[in-house]
Biopython code that builds the backbone (N, CA, C, O; Angstrom):
import numpy as np
from Bio.PDB.StructureBuilder import StructureBuilder

atoms = [
    (1, "MET", "N", (41.833, -0.751, 143.625)),
    (1, "MET", "CA", (42.568, 0.438, 142.935)),
    (1, "MET", "C", (42.923, 0.106, 141.536)),
    (1, "MET", "O", (42.844, 0.997, 140.690)),
    (2, "THR", "N", (43.334, -1.178, 141.182)),
    (2, "THR", "CA", (43.693, -1.581, 139.775)),
    (2, "THR", "C", (42.281, -1.529, 138.956)),
    (2, "THR", "O", (42.255, -1.129, 137.792)),
    (3, "VAL", "N", (41.248, -1.911, 139.565)),
    (3, "VAL", "CA", (39.951, -1.891, 138.747)),
    (3, "VAL", "C", (39.630, -0.553, 138.243)),
    (3, "VAL", "O", (39.177, -0.421, 137.106)),
    (4, "SER", "N", (39.851, 0.515, 139.070)),
    (4, "SER", "CA", (39.621, 1.890, 138.708)),
    (4, "SER", "C", (40.441, 2.427, 137.673)),
    (4, "SER", "O", (40.063, 3.251, 136.840)),
    (5, "ARG", "N", (41.630, 1.904, 137.761)),
    (5, "ARG", "CA", (42.608, 2.296, 136.813)),
    (5, "ARG", "C", (42.409, 1.794, 135.292)),
    (5, "ARG", "O", (42.645, 2.431, 134.265)),
    (6, "LEU", "N", (41.907, 0.467, 135.425)),
    (6, "LEU", "CA", (41.608, -0.147, 134.315)),
    (6, "LEU", "C", (40.402, 0.383, 133.421)),
    (6, "LEU", "O", (40.300, 0.412, 132.194)),
    (7, "THR", "N", (39.380, 0.860, 134.576)),
    (7, "THR", "CA", (38.200, 1.382, 133.890)),
    (7, "THR", "C", (38.382, 2.615, 133.158)),
    (7, "THR", "O", (37.794, 2.879, 132.109)),
    (8, "VAL", "N", (39.279, 3.419, 133.790)),
    (8, "VAL", "CA", (39.703, 4.789, 133.432)),
    (8, "VAL", "C", (40.392, 4.699, 132.083)),
    (8, "VAL", "O", (40.029, 5.349, 131.103)),
    (9, "SER", "N", (41.421, 3.840, 132.099)),
    (9, "SER", "CA", (42.202, 3.558, 130.827)),
    (9, "SER", "C", (41.246, 3.096, 129.657)),
    (9, "SER", "O", (41.349, 3.595, 128.537)),
    (10, "ARG", "N", (40.323, 2.134, 129.954)),
    (10, "ARG", "CA", (39.349, 1.791, 128.934)),
    (10, "ARG", "C", (38.412, 2.949, 128.595)),
    (10, "ARG", "O", (37.983, 3.030, 127.444)),
    (11, "LEU", "N", (38.088, 3.795, 129.459)),
    (11, "LEU", "CA", (37.272, 4.978, 129.045)),
    (11, "LEU", "C", (38.083, 5.984, 128.263)),
    (11, "LEU", "O", (37.543, 6.527, 127.299)),
    (12, "ILE", "N", (39.235, 6.262, 128.561)),
    (12, "ILE", "CA", (40.152, 7.094, 127.623)),
    (12, "ILE", "C", (40.313, 6.380, 126.356)),
    (12, "ILE", "O", (40.276, 7.061, 125.331)),
    (13, "ALA", "N", (40.487, 5.099, 126.261)),
    (13, "ALA", "CA", (40.735, 4.563, 125.080)),
    (13, "ALA", "C", (39.552, 4.659, 124.194)),
    (13, "ALA", "O", (39.717, 4.944, 123.008)),
    (14, "TRP", "N", (38.243, 4.421, 124.731)),
    (14, "TRP", "CA", (37.051, 4.496, 124.030)),
    (14, "TRP", "C", (36.900, 6.122, 123.446)),
    (14, "TRP", "O", (36.442, 6.442, 122.349)),
    (15, "ILE", "N", (37.327, 6.870, 124.317)),
    (15, "ILE", "CA", (37.026, 8.381, 123.757)),
    (15, "ILE", "C", (38.085, 8.727, 122.725)),
    (15, "ILE", "O", (37.879, 9.602, 121.883)),
    (16, "CYS", "N", (39.173, 8.070, 122.789)),
    (16, "CYS", "CA", (40.305, 8.330, 121.718)),
    (16, "CYS", "C", (39.729, 7.748, 120.372)),
    (16, "CYS", "O", (39.657, 8.387, 119.323)),
    (17, "LEU", "N", (39.346, 6.498, 120.548)),
    (17, "LEU", "CA", (38.801, 5.680, 119.411)),
    (17, "LEU", "C", (37.591, 6.535, 118.800)),
    (17, "LEU", "O", (37.501, 6.698, 117.584)),
    (18, "SER", "N", (36.646, 7.084, 119.722)),
    (18, "SER", "CA", (35.679, 7.672, 119.230)),
    (18, "SER", "C", (35.929, 8.974, 118.442)),
    (18, "SER", "O", (35.176, 9.326, 117.535)),
    (19, "LEU", "N", (36.968, 9.646, 118.805)),
    (19, "LEU", "CA", (37.448, 11.014, 118.215)),
    (19, "LEU", "C", (38.128, 10.548, 116.864)),
    (19, "LEU", "O", (37.961, 11.238, 115.858)),
    (20, "LEU", "N", (38.798, 9.535, 116.822)),
    (20, "LEU", "CA", (39.411, 9.059, 115.539)),
    (20, "LEU", "C", (38.280, 8.719, 114.439)),
    (20, "LEU", "O", (38.340, 9.203, 113.309)),
    (21, "LEU", "N", (37.376, 7.962, 114.795)),
    (21, "LEU", "CA", (36.122, 7.623, 114.071)),
    (21, "LEU", "C", (35.106, 8.763, 113.644)),
    (21, "LEU", "O", (34.226, 8.593, 112.801)),
    (22, "ALA", "N", (35.303, 9.790, 114.238)),
    (22, "ALA", "CA", (34.276, 11.042, 114.069)),
    (22, "ALA", "C", (34.586, 11.478, 112.673)),
    (22, "ALA", "O", (33.620, 11.774, 111.970)),
    (23, "GLY", "N", (35.798, 11.564, 112.161)),
    (23, "GLY", "CA", (36.132, 12.175, 110.929)),
    (23, "GLY", "C", (35.755, 11.309, 109.752)),
    (23, "GLY", "O", (35.783, 11.814, 108.630)),
    (24, "CYS", "N", (35.387, 9.981, 109.919)),
    (24, "CYS", "CA", (35.183, 9.133, 108.791)),
    (24, "CYS", "C", (33.589, 9.332, 108.256)),
    (24, "CYS", "O", (32.627, 8.979, 108.938)),
    (25, "ASP", "N", (33.489, 9.863, 107.119)),
    (25, "ASP", "CA", (32.029, 9.962, 106.693)),
    (25, "ASP", "C", (31.811, 9.096, 105.409)),
    (25, "ASP", "O", (30.825, 9.320, 104.706)),
    (26, "GLY", "N", (32.685, 8.134, 105.091)),
    (26, "GLY", "CA", (32.344, 7.334, 103.900)),
    (26, "GLY", "C", (33.503, 7.438, 103.142)),
    (26, "GLY", "O", (34.357, 8.312, 103.292)),
    (27, "ALA", "N", (33.528, 6.421, 102.219)),
    (27, "ALA", "CA", (34.688, 6.287, 101.064)),
    (27, "ALA", "C", (34.475, 7.365, 100.044)),
    (27, "ALA", "O", (33.363, 7.642, 99.593)),
    (28, "PRO", "N", (35.450, 7.885, 99.746)),
    (28, "PRO", "CA", (35.230, 8.864, 98.558)),
    (28, "PRO", "C", (34.977, 8.182, 97.227)),
    (28, "PRO", "O", (35.718, 7.263, 96.882)),
    (29, "SER", "N", (34.004, 8.567, 96.485)),
    (29, "SER", "CA", (33.642, 7.925, 95.335)),
    (29, "SER", "C", (33.401, 8.866, 94.114)),
    (29, "SER", "O", (33.267, 10.058, 94.389)),
    (30, "ARG", "N", (33.332, 8.519, 92.884)),
    (30, "ARG", "CA", (33.114, 9.173, 91.910)),
    (30, "ARG", "C", (32.011, 8.871, 90.953)),
    (30, "ARG", "O", (31.771, 7.694, 90.683)),
    (31, "ASN", "N", (31.405, 9.723, 90.482)),
    (31, "ASN", "CA", (30.196, 9.278, 89.543)),
    (31, "ASN", "C", (30.674, 9.200, 88.181)),
    (31, "ASN", "O", (31.067, 10.178, 87.546)),
    (32, "ILE", "N", (30.629, 8.019, 87.750)),
    (32, "ILE", "CA", (31.081, 7.743, 86.204)),
    (32, "ILE", "C", (30.063, 7.107, 85.446)),
    (32, "ILE", "O", (29.924, 5.893, 85.591)),
    (33, "LEU", "N", (29.245, 7.795, 84.574)),
    (33, "LEU", "CA", (28.209, 7.321, 83.790)),
    (33, "LEU", "C", (26.908, 6.819, 84.656)),
    (33, "LEU", "O", (26.189, 5.874, 84.334)),
    (34, "GLY", "N", (26.765, 7.571, 85.718)),
    (34, "GLY", "CA", (25.727, 7.314, 86.585)),
    (34, "GLY", "C", (25.852, 6.153, 87.695)),
    (34, "GLY", "O", (24.894, 5.800, 88.383)),
    (35, "SER", "N", (27.100, 5.619, 87.786)),
    (35, "SER", "CA", (27.437, 4.639, 88.819)),
    (35, "SER", "C", (28.671, 5.214, 89.547)),
    (35, "SER", "O", (29.578, 5.829, 88.986)),
    (36, "TYR", "N", (28.593, 4.935, 90.887)),
    (36, "TYR", "CA", (29.494, 5.296, 91.800)),
    (36, "TYR", "C", (30.583, 4.422, 92.065)),
    (36, "TYR", "O", (30.425, 3.338, 92.625)),
    (37, "PHE", "N", (31.820, 4.909, 91.635)),
    (37, "PHE", "CA", (32.896, 3.857, 91.843)),
    (37, "PHE", "C", (33.844, 4.367, 92.916)),
    (37, "PHE", "O", (33.989, 5.584, 93.026)),
    (38, "PRO", "N", (34.460, 3.586, 93.667)),
    (38, "PRO", "CA", (35.310, 4.162, 94.769)),
    (38, "PRO", "C", (36.648, 4.758, 94.101)),
    (38, "PRO", "O", (37.162, 4.156, 93.158)),
    (39, "SER", "N", (37.160, 5.857, 94.564)),
    (39, "SER", "CA", (38.171, 6.534, 93.965)),
    (39, "SER", "C", (39.372, 5.566, 93.842)),
    (39, "SER", "O", (40.000, 5.543, 92.784)),
    (40, "TRP", "N", (39.710, 4.787, 94.848)),
    (40, "TRP", "CA", (40.913, 3.975, 94.888)),
    (40, "TRP", "C", (40.717, 3.006, 93.704)),
    (40, "TRP", "O", (41.788, 2.726, 93.165)),
    (41, "MET", "N", (39.772, 2.493, 93.225)),
    (41, "MET", "CA", (39.434, 1.759, 92.104)),
    (41, "MET", "C", (39.730, 2.226, 90.789)),
    (41, "MET", "O", (40.221, 1.550, 89.885)),
    (42, "VAL", "N", (39.362, 3.564, 90.737)),
    (42, "VAL", "CA", (39.569, 4.349, 89.522)),
    (42, "VAL", "C", (41.033, 4.601, 89.328)),
    (42, "VAL", "O", (41.582, 4.474, 88.234)),
    (43, "CYS", "N", (41.614, 4.943, 90.370)),
    (43, "CYS", "CA", (43.132, 5.201, 90.374)),
    (43, "CYS", "C", (43.791, 4.039, 90.045)),
    (43, "CYS", "O", (44.656, 4.113, 89.172)),
    (44, "ALA", "N", (43.513, 2.772, 90.671)),
    (44, "ALA", "CA", (44.099, 1.497, 90.302)),
    (44, "ALA", "C", (44.109, 1.206, 88.987)),
    (44, "ALA", "O", (45.114, 0.794, 88.407)),
    (45, "LEU", "N", (42.886, 1.420, 88.386)),
    (45, "LEU", "CA", (42.707, 0.974, 86.923)),
    (45, "LEU", "C", (43.616, 2.044, 85.999)),
    (45, "LEU", "O", (44.196, 1.628, 84.996)),
    (46, "LEU", "N", (43.691, 3.313, 86.368)),
    (46, "LEU", "CA", (44.508, 4.241, 85.615)),
    (46, "LEU", "C", (45.964, 3.879, 85.763)),
    (46, "LEU", "O", (46.718, 3.828, 84.791)),
    (47, "GLY", "N", (46.352, 3.625, 87.029)),
    (47, "GLY", "CA", (47.650, 3.114, 87.053)),
    (47, "GLY", "C", (48.117, 1.871, 86.426)),
    (47, "GLY", "O", (49.280, 1.761, 86.038)),
    (48, "LEU", "N", (47.222, 0.904, 86.311)),
    (48, "LEU", "CA", (47.397, -0.362, 85.470)),
    (48, "LEU", "C", (47.322, -0.024, 84.052)),
    (48, "LEU", "O", (47.985, -0.712, 83.276)),
    (49, "ALA", "N", (46.646, 0.888, 83.624)),
    (49, "ALA", "CA", (46.577, 1.245, 82.014)),
    (49, "ALA", "C", (48.056, 2.013, 81.791)),
    (49, "ALA", "O", (48.699, 1.743, 80.777)),
    (50, "MET", "N", (48.540, 2.917, 82.709)),
    (50, "MET", "CA", (49.827, 3.682, 82.496)),
    (50, "MET", "C", (50.831, 2.571, 82.495)),
    (50, "MET", "O", (51.719, 2.606, 81.643)),
    (51, "SER", "N", (50.782, 1.555, 83.387)),
    (51, "SER", "CA", (51.904, 0.589, 83.479)),
    (51, "SER", "C", (51.915, -0.243, 82.065)),
    (51, "SER", "O", (52.987, -0.631, 81.600)),
    (52, "ILE", "N", (50.824, -0.466, 81.486)),
    (52, "ILE", "CA", (50.750, -1.190, 80.241)),
    (52, "ILE", "C", (51.126, -0.343, 79.074)),
    (52, "ILE", "O", (51.665, -0.796, 78.064)),
    (53, "LEU", "N", (50.819, 0.892, 79.259)),
    (53, "LEU", "CA", (51.479, 1.937, 78.106)),
    (53, "LEU", "C", (52.933, 2.028, 78.247)),
    (53, "LEU", "O", (53.636, 2.048, 77.236)),
    (54, "ALA", "N", (53.451, 2.087, 79.444)),
    (54, "ALA", "CA", (54.924, 2.150, 79.835)),
    (54, "ALA", "C", (55.582, 0.827, 79.209)),
    (54, "ALA", "O", (56.649, 0.896, 78.599)),
    (55, "ARG", "N", (54.951, -0.282, 79.376)),
    (55, "ARG", "CA", (55.564, -1.431, 78.872)),
    (55, "ARG", "C", (55.740, -1.319, 77.290)),
    (55, "ARG", "O", (56.791, -1.444, 76.661)),
    (56, "ALA", "N", (54.414, -1.043, 76.776)),
    (56, "ALA", "CA", (54.643, -0.980, 75.256)),
    (56, "ALA", "C", (55.577, 0.142, 74.760)),
    (56, "ALA", "O", (56.175, 0.014, 73.691)),
    (57, "ILE", "N", (55.688, 1.098, 75.429)),
    (57, "ILE", "CA", (56.742, 2.253, 75.058)),
    (57, "ILE", "C", (58.191, 1.611, 75.122)),
    (57, "ILE", "O", (59.029, 1.757, 74.233)),
    (58, "LEU", "N", (58.383, 0.872, 76.304)),
    (58, "LEU", "CA", (59.599, 0.424, 76.654)),
    (58, "LEU", "C", (60.063, -0.848, 75.654)),
    (58, "LEU", "O", (61.227, -1.174, 75.421)),
    (59, "LYS", "N", (58.951, -1.427, 75.170)),
    (59, "LYS", "CA", (59.247, -2.450, 74.191)),
    (59, "LYS", "C", (59.440, -1.983, 72.777)),
    (59, "LYS", "O", (60.145, -2.596, 71.976)),
    (60, "LEU", "N", (58.830, -0.946, 72.513)),
    (60, "LEU", "CA", (59.064, -0.222, 71.179)),
    (60, "LEU", "C", (60.446, 0.365, 71.011)),
    (60, "LEU", "O", (61.047, 0.305, 69.938)),
    (61, "THR", "N", (60.937, 0.938, 72.103)),
    (61, "THR", "CA", (62.336, 1.534, 72.166)),
    (61, "THR", "C", (63.304, 0.630, 72.400)),
    (61, "THR", "O", (64.477, 0.987, 72.295)),
    (62, "GLY", "N", (62.972, -0.714, 72.762)),
    (62, "GLY", "CA", (64.103, -1.648, 72.977)),
    (62, "GLY", "C", (64.622, -1.640, 74.330)),
    (62, "GLY", "O", (65.542, -2.411, 74.602)),
    (63, "LEU", "N", (64.160, -0.885, 75.187)),
    (63, "LEU", "CA", (64.698, -0.781, 76.638)),
    (63, "LEU", "C", (64.123, -1.839, 77.581)),
    (63, "LEU", "O", (64.641, -1.964, 78.690)),
    (64, "LEU", "N", (63.157, -2.560, 77.246)),
    (64, "LEU", "CA", (62.405, -3.596, 78.121)),
    (64, "LEU", "C", (63.489, -4.823, 78.230)),
    (64, "LEU", "O", (63.550, -5.512, 79.249)),
    (65, "GLU", "N", (64.259, -5.018, 77.202)),
    (65, "GLU", "CA", (65.237, -6.120, 77.240)),
    (65, "GLU", "C", (66.335, -5.736, 78.240)),
    (65, "GLU", "O", (66.889, -6.680, 78.803)),
    (66, "GLU", "N", (66.710, -4.561, 78.529)),
    (66, "GLU", "CA", (67.714, -3.948, 79.156)),
    (66, "GLU", "C", (67.385, -3.892, 80.571)),
    (66, "GLU", "O", (68.364, -3.830, 81.315)),
    (67, "ILE", "N", (66.335, -3.900, 81.073)),
    (67, "ILE", "CA", (65.745, -3.799, 82.329)),
    (67, "ILE", "C", (65.951, -5.079, 83.139)),
    (67, "ILE", "O", (65.365, -6.080, 82.727)),
    (68, "PRO", "N", (66.688, -5.178, 84.212)),
    (68, "PRO", "CA", (66.883, -6.530, 84.807)),
    (68, "PRO", "C", (65.622, -7.267, 85.294)),
    (68, "PRO", "O", (65.508, -8.472, 85.070)),
    (69, "ALA", "N", (64.629, -6.548, 85.985)),
    (69, "ALA", "CA", (63.489, -7.190, 86.518)),
    (69, "ALA", "C", (62.221, -6.445, 85.930)),
    (69, "ALA", "O", (61.643, -5.608, 86.623)),
    (70, "PRO", "N", (61.837, -6.719, 84.790)),
    (70, "PRO", "CA", (60.860, -5.785, 84.229)),
    (70, "PRO", "C", (59.524, -5.743, 84.920)),
    (70, "PRO", "O", (58.856, -4.717, 85.052)),
    (71, "LEU", "N", (59.160, -7.039, 85.387)),
    (71, "LEU", "CA", (57.937, -7.155, 86.250)),
    (71, "LEU", "C", (58.038, -6.279, 87.232)),
    (71, "LEU", "O", (57.245, -5.338, 87.191)),
    (72, "VAL", "N", (58.882, -6.331, 88.209)),
    (72, "VAL", "CA", (59.215, -5.431, 89.385)),
    (72, "VAL", "C", (59.177, -3.866, 88.940)),
    (72, "VAL", "O", (58.483, -3.017, 89.500)),
    (73, "VAL", "N", (60.044, -3.632, 87.837)),
    (73, "VAL", "CA", (59.891, -2.177, 87.461)),
    (73, "VAL", "C", (58.541, -1.709, 87.013)),
    (73, "VAL", "O", (58.227, -0.568, 87.354)),
    (74, "LEU", "N", (57.690, -2.410, 86.301)),
    (74, "LEU", "CA", (56.503, -1.981, 85.717)),
    (74, "LEU", "C", (55.491, -1.936, 86.954)),
    (74, "LEU", "O", (54.656, -1.042, 87.092)),
    (75, "LEU", "N", (55.662, -3.000, 87.835)),
    (75, "LEU", "CA", (54.905, -2.918, 88.901)),
    (75, "LEU", "C", (55.086, -1.732, 89.763)),
    (75, "LEU", "O", (54.093, -1.134, 90.177)),
    (76, "ALA", "N", (56.252, -1.358, 90.055)),
    (76, "ALA", "CA", (56.655, -0.058, 90.749)),
    (76, "ALA", "C", (56.217, 1.110, 90.005)),
    (76, "ALA", "O", (55.869, 2.112, 90.631)),
    (77, "PHE", "N", (56.196, 1.088, 88.671)),
    (77, "PHE", "CA", (55.714, 2.338, 87.846)),
    (77, "PHE", "C", (54.259, 2.335, 88.068)),
    (77, "PHE", "O", (53.749, 3.418, 88.355)),
    (78, "GLY", "N", (53.383, 1.119, 87.967)),
    (78, "GLY", "CA", (52.086, 1.333, 88.140)),
    (78, "GLY", "C", (51.630, 1.834, 89.570)),
    (78, "GLY", "O", (50.731, 2.668, 89.674)),
    (79, "CYS", "N", (52.213, 1.353, 90.557)),
    (79, "CYS", "CA", (52.072, 1.792, 91.973)),
    (79, "CYS", "C", (52.310, 3.367, 92.055)),
    (79, "CYS", "O", (51.501, 4.139, 92.571)),
    (80, "ALA", "N", (53.383, 3.701, 91.546)),
    (80, "ALA", "CA", (53.740, 5.054, 91.599)),
    (80, "ALA", "C", (52.638, 6.084, 91.019)),
    (80, "ALA", "O", (52.311, 7.175, 91.485)),
    (81, "VAL", "N", (52.191, 5.464, 89.941)),
    (81, "VAL", "CA", (51.154, 6.347, 89.105)),
    (81, "VAL", "C", (49.742, 6.130, 89.862)),
    (81, "VAL", "O", (48.902, 7.027, 89.789)),
    (82, "ASN", "N", (49.516, 5.139, 90.471)),
    (82, "ASN", "CA", (48.280, 5.005, 91.363)),
    (82, "ASN", "C", (48.316, 5.898, 92.497)),
    (82, "ASN", "O", (47.374, 6.643, 92.767)),
    (83, "PHE", "N", (49.459, 5.834, 93.213)),
    (83, "PHE", "CA", (49.561, 6.711, 94.375)),
    (83, "PHE", "C", (49.582, 8.252, 94.098)),
    (83, "PHE", "O", (49.077, 9.077, 94.860)),
    (84, "ALA", "N", (50.193, 8.539, 92.977)),
    (84, "ALA", "CA", (50.287, 9.977, 92.460)),
    (84, "ALA", "C", (48.864, 10.449, 92.120)),
    (84, "ALA", "O", (48.418, 11.547, 92.453)),
    (85, "LEU", "N", (48.279, 9.630, 91.513)),
    (85, "LEU", "CA", (46.774, 10.017, 91.103)),
    (85, "LEU", "C", (46.024, 10.115, 92.356)),
    (85, "LEU", "O", (45.243, 11.062, 92.456)),
    (86, "TRP", "N", (46.129, 9.322, 93.289)),
    (86, "TRP", "CA", (45.255, 9.324, 94.500)),
    (86, "TRP", "C", (45.458, 10.557, 95.321)),
    (86, "TRP", "O", (44.556, 11.133, 95.928)),
    (87, "LEU", "N", (46.876, 10.961, 95.287)),
    (87, "LEU", "CA", (47.244, 12.243, 95.997)),
    (87, "LEU", "C", (46.699, 13.436, 95.383)),
    (87, "LEU", "O", (46.366, 14.401, 96.071)),
    (88, "VAL", "N", (46.572, 13.415, 93.887)),
    (88, "VAL", "CA", (46.442, 14.676, 93.128)),
    (88, "VAL", "C", (44.820, 14.695, 93.207)),
    (88, "VAL", "O", (44.232, 15.747, 93.456)),
    (89, "TRP", "N", (44.132, 13.485, 92.985)),
    (89, "TRP", "CA", (42.701, 13.592, 92.891)),
    (89, "TRP", "C", (42.061, 14.047, 94.145)),
    (89, "TRP", "O", (41.200, 14.927, 94.130)),
    (90, "LEU", "N", (42.472, 13.453, 95.262)),
    (90, "LEU", "CA", (41.890, 13.628, 96.558)),
    (90, "LEU", "C", (42.225, 14.662, 97.514)),
    (90, "LEU", "O", (41.674, 14.928, 98.582)),
    (91, "ALA", "N", (43.370, 15.283, 96.867)),
    (91, "ALA", "CA", (43.853, 16.520, 97.932)),
    (91, "ALA", "C", (43.331, 17.777, 97.510)),
    (91, "ALA", "O", (43.575, 18.795, 98.157)),
]
sb = StructureBuilder()
sb.init_structure("model")
sb.init_model(0)
sb.init_chain("A")
sb.init_seg("    ")
for serial, (resi, resn, name, xyz) in enumerate(atoms, 1):
    if name == "N":
        sb.init_residue(resn, " ", resi, " ")
    sb.init_atom(name, np.array(xyz, "f"), 0.0, 1.0, " ", f" {name:<3s}", serial, name[0])
structure = sb.get_structure()
């Protein structure tokens, strides 16, 4: 009796996993100058660039010295830009 329950539960698990994988058709990518780049990489690079730009602006205004943990704040800013671009670009 336990063998049949185990077999049925494995069958149900395989069916559920198959349904979850049915929607996967590959990673989204963008054609940039003839090469295909993963979208997450493009978003990460843009987030990094925006973080560097934010650091330069904060340094010019003198606010960088007032921030208690600038590395953490700039990292959070870069991640926020990265995730926002990912949501806007792929939605």
